[in-house]
C-alpha positions as MATLAB code, in Angstrom:
seq = 'MKVYVNGEPREVEDGITVKGLLEHLRIEPAGIAVEINREIVPRGTHGKRTINEGDRIEIVRMVGGG';
ca = [
      50.316  -21.410   26.137;
      48.444  -23.943   24.042;
      49.952  -25.498   20.917;
      49.256  -28.646   18.949;
      51.932  -31.310   18.593;
      51.138  -34.011   16.041;
      47.477  -33.052   16.371;
      47.365  -33.253   20.181;
      46.878  -30.131   22.319;
      49.794  -29.385   24.667;
      50.554  -26.685   27.197;
      54.075  -25.273   26.912;
      55.844  -22.281   28.424;
      55.757  -18.932   26.647;
      58.809  -18.249   24.492;
      59.842  -21.897   24.172;
      62.006  -22.727   21.175;
      61.812  -25.799   18.973;
      64.918  -27.116   20.728;
      63.275  -26.506   24.112;
      60.109  -28.283   22.997;
      62.071  -31.326   21.858;
      63.887  -31.410   25.208;
      60.566  -31.004   27.069;
      59.105  -33.933   25.114;
      62.324  -35.949   25.578;
      62.790  -36.343   21.824;
      66.311  -36.753   20.480;
      66.783  -34.322   17.583;
      68.802  -36.772   15.475;
      66.771  -38.199   12.627;
      63.699  -36.023   13.064;
      62.080  -33.228   11.081;
      59.981  -30.440   12.579;
      57.278  -28.528   10.772;
      55.418  -25.537   12.209;
      52.249  -24.396   10.460;
      53.215  -26.385    7.356;
      56.730  -24.937    7.118;
      59.833  -27.045    7.730;
      62.045  -25.623   10.458;
      65.727  -26.080    9.483;
      67.667  -27.996   12.135;
      70.180  -25.149   12.468;
      67.421  -22.784   13.638;
      65.812  -25.051   16.274;
      67.491  -23.097   19.082;
      66.290  -19.729   17.753;
      62.833  -20.497   16.350;
      60.230  -19.700   19.002;
      56.837  -21.329   19.152;
      53.714  -19.179   19.370;
      50.246  -19.670   20.830;
      48.149  -21.913   18.601;
      51.038  -23.154   16.441;
      50.522  -26.545   14.838;
      53.736  -28.540   15.131;
      54.456  -31.815   13.405;
      57.438  -33.882   14.548;
      58.333  -36.827   12.361;
      61.075  -39.407   12.692;
      62.941  -40.432    9.577;
      62.748  -44.171    9.026;
      64.816  -46.088    6.520;
      63.770  -49.232    4.849;
      62.514  -50.620    1.650;
];
């Protein structure tokens, strides 16, 4: 199915979870935030929250500094 990750179209398997997407993209979940269709997905639900056709997913890495 087609979704958008950080604005780029991607093909992913049906029924994939946020956790599965992060693994597929080889992104370590520590220090990142995930938003689907403008809603933050709590880290504790990454393994349960499924992604649907056409979802717009933003993955951002937290960066410290000043």
